[in-house]
N, C-alpha and C positions, 0 to 999 in steps of 0.2 A: 543637461541630462542626455539629450539626443547625441551630443558629441561623445559622451562617456560610453553610451551603449554601442555606438558605431565603432569606437576603438576596441571595445571588448570583443567584437566579432572576430578580430584577428588574433586574439591572445588567449581565448578560453582554452582550458585544459582538456584532457581526454579521459579522466576518471569518471565513473558513473555512479548512479545512486538508485536505490529502491525507495519509492515514495509512497506514502500511505495517507489516506484522507481522514479527516475528522472535522467536526465543527465545534468551535469553542463555545479559554478563560485566561544607574551606576553599576557596575560589574560585580559578580559574586563568585563564590567558590562552592562546588558541590562535592559530596563524597557518598560512598555507599554506607547506609546505616543498617544495623542488624534487625531487619524485619523479614525473616525468612518466610518463603512460601511453604505451604503444607504439602507434603508428599502423600500420594495415594497408592492404591494397589497397582500391580502390574497387569496390564490388559493383554489378554491372549490375542493372537492374530491368526487369521485364516489365510491360506494360500488359495487364490482364485484365479481362474483363467480369464483373459480379456475377452469380452463379448463384443460382437459387432454392433450391439445396441448401446454401447457406452456413450454417455453424455457428460460433458464437463461442467463443474460448478465453480472451480477456481484453479489457478495455475501459479507455479513458482519456478522460474528458470534461473540457474546460476551462471549460464553462458548461453550463447546462441545454439549450442548443440545439446546441452544436458538440462533436463527439467522434469518436473513432476506435475501431473494434473490430478486434482481431486474431482471425482465424479461418481457415477453409478450406472448400472445397466438395468434393463427391463423396467424403465420408468413408466408407471401408470398412475393416472389421477386418483388421489385419495389413498394411496398406499405409501408407507415409509420406504425409503430407498437406502439400501446398505451401501456404505461408502467404499469406494475402490480407489486405488492409486495407480495411474498409468504413467510409465516412465519412458523417456526417450533419450538416446545418446547421440542422435544424428539430426537434431533439429526437426523432429516430427516425421521423418521418413519411415521409421519403424518404431513400434511401441511394444512394451512388455508390461506385466503387472507386478508392482512391488507389493510385498506383504503389507497389509493395513490392519490397524486395531479394529476391534468389534465396535464400530460406531456407525451412525446413520447420517445422511445428509439432513441439514437443518430444515425443519418445517414446523408448522403449528399443529400437525396432526398426530404427533407422537411424543411420549415422555421418555423415549429411549435416548441414550447418550448421542449427542448430535454435534456435527461440525459443519462449517461453511467456508473455512479458509485453510490454505496450505502454505507453508513457508519452509524453504530449505536454504541453508547457508552454503552447503557443499554436498557432495555425494553421500556423506555420512550423517550429518545433523539436520533433522527436520522436525516440524511442529504442525499439529492440527488443532484448530480451536473454533469456537462458535462466537464470531464477532458480535459484540454488544449484548449477548444473551447469557453468557456463562463465564466462570473463571476457570473452567476445566481445560487443560492442555494435554494432548497426547504427544509424546516426544520420543524420537529415536536418535541414537548416536551411532548406529551401525547400518545405516542405509535401509532401514525397514526390517532387518532381521528380527528385531524385537522392539516393542513399544511400551512405554510406561506412562501412566496418567499422573499428573500433578495438579494441584489446585492453587491458583493465585487468589488473593484476598478481595476479589471483586470482579465484576464483569469486565472482560477484555475489550477495549475499544479498537486496538490495532497492535500489531507486532512488526518488528523489523530486525535485521541482523547486520551488524557492522563486521569489520575484519576480525574482531576478537570477542564479540559478545552478542547475545540475543537481548532484545529489549521488548517490553510490553507496557502499554498504557492501560492502567487498571482504574476503573471507576470506583472510588471509595470515598465515603464521607462527603458526597456531593461534588467531588473534584477528581480530575484525572491525575493519577500518580504514576511516576515512571519506575519500573522495576527492571533489573538486568541480571543476567547470568552468564558466566564465561562459556564460550563454545565448548562443547564436549561434556558439560556437566549440568546439574540441576540445582545449583546453589543460587537461587533467586533471592535478591535483596532489594530493598527500595533505594533508589538514588534520590538523595535529599540535599537541600541547600543548607548552608550555615544559617544560624538564627538571624543574623543581621541582614540577610538577603530575603527573608520571608519564605513562605512555603513555595516549593517547586512543583507547580501544577500546570496542566495544559491538556490538550487533546490531539495535537498535531505532531507527528513523528516522521523523521526522514533520516536516511543514512547515506554516506558515500565513503567507501573505504573504511578508515578508522574514525571518520568524522560523524557526529550525530547532532541533530537539531531537534529540540523539543520545545513547543510553544503553545500559547493560547492567545487571549485577547490583550494581554498587558506586557508580558515578557517573553523573550526568546532565550532559551538556554542552549549552549552549544559546547562541544568538546572535540578536540582533535585526537585524543588518545583514550577516551573513556574514563579518565581519572580526574583530570583538571577541567572544570567547567567555568564558563563565563556567562554572564547574564547581560542582555541588551534590551532596552525598551522597544516595544512595537506599538504603532499607533494606527488605528483604523483610518482609511482614507476618506471617511465621511459617511454620507448616506446616499441611498438610491431610492428616489421617490418616497422618502421618509423612512426607509428601512436601513438601519445601520449595517455597514459592511462588517463581516466577521472573518477571521482567519480560517480558511477552508482547506489549505494545502501548502506543503513545502516540498520543493523539488530541487535537486542539485545535479549539475553536470560534472562537478568535481568539488573538492572542499572549498573553493573560493567562489565559484559562480553558482549562486543559489537564487531560485525564484520563489516568490510568495504569492499565493492566490487568495484574494479577498473576495467574498461573495455576499450578496444581499438578495436572498430569495423573496420574491413577492407573491408567489402562488401561481397556479395555472401554467406551470412549466415555463416560468419566466424568472431569470436571475441576473441581476446586475453584477458584473465582475470587473475587477481590476487586478493586474499583475504588476508586482514590484520586483526589481532585480537588484541583487547585491553582488558586488565584485570583490568583497573582502570577507566572505564567509558568514555574512549576516549582520555585521557591525553597523552598516548603513545600507539604505535601500533607495532606489530611484524608480519612479513610476514609468512604465513603458509608454512609448509614443502613442499607441492606440490601445483601446480596450477590446477584449474579446466580444463577440456577439452575445446578446442577452437571452436568446431563445434556449430553453431547456433547464433541467435541474442538474447540478454538478454531481457526477458519479465518480470521477477519477481525475487526477492531476499528476503529470509526470514530466520529466525532462531527460532527453536522451544524452548519454555520455558522448563526448566528442567536442571538436573545435567550436561548433556553432550551437550545440545544446538545444536541439529542436524541442519546443515546448508543446505539450498536448493536453487539452482539456476535454474529457469525455462527458457528454451530457445526454440525458434521457429526455425525450420529447413525446408528445402524443402520436406523432408520426414516426418517421425514420430518425433514429438516434444519430448524433453527430459527434465528430471530433474536431475541435477548433485547434488549428495547428499554426505555429509560428516558427519559421526557420531563421528569424533575424532578431531574436530577443524582444519580441513584441512590437516591432515597428509596423508589422502588418499581420493579418490573420487570414487563413484559408479554411473554409468549411469542408470537411470530408465526411461523406455519408457512410454510416456503418452498415455494411451489408447484412441482410437477414434480420433486421430490426423493424419494429412497428408497434404502435399501441402502448408505448411506455415500457418496453421490455428492458430488463435489468442489464447493467454492464458491470464487470468485475475484472480484477487482476490486470489492469493496463500496466504494461511494463516494457522497458527497452533494455535489452541485454548488451547492445552495442550501438554505435551511431546509426545503424540501419535496421537491425533486427529487433522486432518487438512482438508482443502478443496481447490478446484481449479475449476475455470470455464473455459471450453474449447469451443471455437466458439463465434459467435456474431450474435444474431438474428436481431439486428438493421440494419445490412447490408446484411441480407438474408442468413447468414451462420448457419447451424444447430449447436446447442449448447447443452451442458450437464454440470451438476454439478458433479464433482468427489469428492470422500471422501476417506480418509485413516484413519486406526485405529492402524497402526504400524509404525508411524513416517515417512511415505512416502515411505516405501519399496514397498507397493502395493496400487493401486488405483482402485476404482470401482464406476460405475455411480449410482447416486441417482435418484429414481423415484418420480415424483410429483403426 
């Protein structure tokens, strides 16, 4: 295994991936079945000016230069925060405000329409949703000029976009089901397996270019074109102090080099973790030479595009939050302190847009926690706050 990983350091590709987290559940073929999502009313949008008090809640970048940040201004404890969208075309040097639908940042203080995640595929197609708490999605196909609300048939666990489609993991009938829609439209249908392959369920979703991975505790489903799917078995690497490992994240440097995070949380900000690497798109996996440190609760897992595919695991601790970073496919790990954190502050939207450029949102203005957008230009070795 060590020899295999050492060889891979010299041959890994350069395509990237957007990675999303969840905690789970012989080859097969999958296809889209006619289970359409329910369309809802068109939400009006208001044009607002950017405020100096803007605080981020989540971010989505389609390149190191262009991206959108979900947040709000005038954050005060005990009050609902109207959602705003800040957009940059120069990597955060300058910001303007994109039109946003009439929604509020997610909190437990309001029954108003709420969102806590933003996702953009390009400068035209974007989505807002309330992760884990709702099936409502606000979507734009014209760069925020107008927004429409749609409803998927269950709470959304995560979303991602490939080169040709948007995907959503929807909690329904006690299991995570995968839905997709072509980019530029709202034709959502369930992606399902053939009868002989059993139900296609899971909670972990990742994409890289046209490739998609969807999995849980038993099977990994993957496609290179969004049409033809293959199924591979996955197996837990065992237990950690009596707690079984569960699949907690999938990340990809390109369609062939894929990392799998297995986690066994034991409480009190302590989690056993193992990372497995695949060099063939997920068909087989090898455990990394060393395991990441066990301090902290897993908040995010990602892999930068590029030759070496830097792996990053963001964890929340009762003190300073950390990022466990490996630049050699798990042969060794470095602990990077996340600036501006302490006391279990939340982490969101860890993403790498290139081999060196990445972002991370610290804090949550929706629940009254001060927040900031952090940026790196050296593949996660150092992070600094972005000013709006």
